[in-house]
C-alpha positions in Angstrom: 0.0 0.0 0.1 1.1 3.5 -0.6 0.5 6.1 1.8 0.1 9.8 0.7 1.8 12.4 2.6 -0.4 14.8 4.3 -1.5 17.8 2.8 0.1 21.2 3.8 -3.7 22.4 5.6 -3.7 19.0 7.6 -0.3 18.8 8.7 -0.4 22.6 10.3 -1.8 23.1 13.7 -5.4 25.1 13.5 -5.3 28.3 14.5 -8.4 29.1 17.3 -10.2 32.2 16.9 -10.2 34.3 19.9 -13.4 34.4 22.0 -15.6 37.6 21.2 -16.4 39.8 24.2 -20.0 38.1 23.6 -19.0 34.9 23.7 -17.0 35.5 27.2 -20.0 37.3 28.6 -22.6 34.1 27.9 -19.9 31.7 29.5 -19.7 34.2 32.5 -23.4 33.9 32.7 -23.8 30.2 32.4 -21.0 29.7 34.9 -22.9 31.9 37.6 -26.2 30.1 36.4 -25.0 26.8 37.3 -23.5 27.9 40.5 -26.9 29.6 41.9 -28.6 26.6 40.6 -25.8 24.2 42.8 -26.2 26.4 45.8 -30.3 26.7 45.3 -30.7 23.0 45.2 -28.5 22.5 48.4 -30.7 24.9 50.5 -33.6 23.0 49.2 -32.0 19.8 50.7 -31.1 21.3 53.7 -34.5 22.8 54.3 -36.1 19.2 53.7 -34.0 17.8 56.1 -34.6 20.5 59.0 -38.5 20.3 58.2 -38.3 16.8 59.1 -36.2 17.4 62.3 -38.8 19.6 63.2 -41.8 17.4 62.6 -40.0 14.8 64.5 -39.5 17.1 67.6 -43.2 18.3 67.4 -44.1 14.6 67.5 -42.3 13.9 70.6 -43.2 17.0 72.2 -47.0 16.0 71.8 -46.0 12.4 72.9 -44.5 13.8 76.1 -47.3 16.2 76.8 -50.0 13.0 76.6 -47.3 11.0 79.1 -47.3 14.1 81.3 -51.2 14.4 81.5 -51.5 10.6 82.1 -48.8 10.8 85.1 -50.5 13.4 86.6 -54.0 11.7 86.6 -52.8 8.8 88.3 -50.8 10.6 90.9 
């Protein structure tokens, strides 16, 4: 088999165009948006766990109040 040598255009490294200011602004806005989404997501998860803890505490308080009332009636 014979191999053809690569053409001059393929042998030269591609030159990248510099980013325009619009592209840079879009990248910054996208990065900030992603950071905010992650931050809000973590806050929502933390809020849910706090609500679960609050509900457990309120349930425990009700049980203890009932137990206290039962004990006061006995004595």
